[in-house]
N, C-alpha and C positions, 0 to 999 in steps of 0.2 A: 504494499499499500504506499502511495506517495504522500508526502506531507503537503498540506494545503496552506498557502500563505494568505492570511486575511489581514489586511492593512488595519492599523489602529484607526485610520480615518473612516473606515467602513462602520465601525461600532460607535463612533463619537458624533457623527453628523447625520442630518436628516434630509438635506437637500443637496443636489449636485453642486449648486453654487456654494453652499456652505462648506462642503467637502473640498472643493477647489480652493476656497479662501484658506481653509485650515492647512492645506498642503503648502501654499505660498507663504503662509505665516510662519512656517518652520525655518525658513531661510535666514541664516545669520548674516549680519553685516561683516564683511571681511576685515574691516579696520577695527571694529569693536566686537569681537566674537561672542560676547555675552548677550548682545542685543539681537533680536530678530528684526527683520524689516518692518514687521508690524509694530514692535516696541518703538522703533524710530519714527513711525508714522509715514514712512516712504511707500508703504504698500497702500495704494489709493483705492484700487477697485479690482475686482475679479468677476468676470462675466462668462457665462456659458453662452456660446454663440449658436445661432440658428444654422441649420444645414442649408445647402443650396436650394432645397425645396421649401425653405421657410420654416421647417419644423425643427424640433430638438432631436438629439440622438435617441434612437430607439432604446428601450429597456435592455439592459445587459451589455450595452456598448459604451465606449468611452467618448464623452462629448469633446467638442473643440472648446478651448479655453483661451480667453484674452485677459492678461494681467496688466494692470497699469501701475507703474511706479514713478515716483518723483524724486530726483536727486536732492540731497541736502543743500547743494549749490550747483549751479551750472558748471559743467566741466569736472564734476566729481569723478576721480579716476576709479572709484570702486563700482561704478554702475555697470561696466561690462562684466565684471566678476559676479555681480548680483544677478544680472540677467542670465548668465550661464548657470548659476546656482539654482535659480528658479526653474529653468528648463530641466536641469538634472533632477530636482525634487519631483517634478511632475513625471518625468520619464520613469523614475523608480516606482511610481504608483500606476504605471501603465498608460499614461497619457502621451500620445504621439503628436497631437496637433495643438500646440500651445504657442501663443504669440505674446511677447512681452513688449508693451509700449512704454516709452519714456516720455513723460509729459513735464513741461517746465512751468506751466501756468494752471492753477495758481502756484506761486513759488512756495516751496516748503518752508515751514516755520517750526521752531522748537515747541510751539503750542500743540503740534500734532503728536508729540511724543507721549506715550502712555505713562501713567504714574508707575506702573510696574517697570517700565524701561528706565525711568529716572532712578528708581530704587536699585536696579541692577547696575547702573553706572556707578552709583555711590559705593556699592559693595565691591566693585571692580577696581575702585581707587580713582575714579574720575568724578569730579564734582559735577553734578547734574546742573542744567540750566535753571535759573531761578527767575521768577517773574514771568510776565507775558510779553511777547513781542508786539502784539497788536497795540499796546499802550502807546508806542512811539508813532503810530499812524494817525493819532487823533490830535486835534489842536488842544492846547492847554499845557499844564506843567509837564516838564520832562522828568521822568523818573531816573534817578541815579542809583546805581548799585553801590552800596556802601561797603560790602565785604563778601567774599566767597568763602564758604565754610570748607575747611580741610577735610577731605574724605577719610584721612587716617585718624586724626585725633579730635575732629570737630571744632577746632579752634577757628575763631573769626580773625585772628591775627595773621593774615596772609597778604602776600604781595604779588602782583602780576609781574612776571619777568619779561614776557614777550606776548604781544597780542595774538601771535600765531604759534601754536604748539605743534604736536605731532601731525595734525591735519589742519586744514583751514577752518574747520568747525570748532577747533578747540584753541584755548589760550594756555600758556604755560605759567603756572603759579608756583610759589614756594611758601610753605608754612613757616612763620617766624618762631613758632613754639617747638614743634617737633623736627623742624629743619628739612622735612621731606618735600621734594618737588612733586607736583601733580598737575594733571590736565584739568581744565575747566571747560565743559561743553558750553559754548557761548549761546546766549539768547539771540536767535536769529529770526 
């Protein structure tokens, strides 16, 4: 008797679209591997496409899928790797007809990050973004960030060393108390 592989996605989801979303949501960011593209908020949409005759895939067959992602900034070098990883994740689940679209509008913002993603950043040693980016788009007072909390010791006695850290999305800080350098994921 041969073993039958049943995907975890088969037992957790109820609709083809939700199953496809769940597959895409497993893909990790290549620059911050503790975060999924869902955590980052760059996974924007997953659609099950209609067949050429206008219908959906017949029962028991694998549908065509279109995944939409938005880079954290235009020109992000990780997007090719993310696209390839999305295609690989779907291929492992038996999907052969998957399209990944990269959209630049609306522009990604740290407001799209999940709270779980921010907590994962903190645990990984990267200070998560604080505040909301949309505040800068409105007339009125300008919010100033007073301090970035050290992800190692939680001290607010930190100093920015350079506005651009290991990636353009992050700034490099140092904690004045524990003396540890750390990345801060900037509010964008």
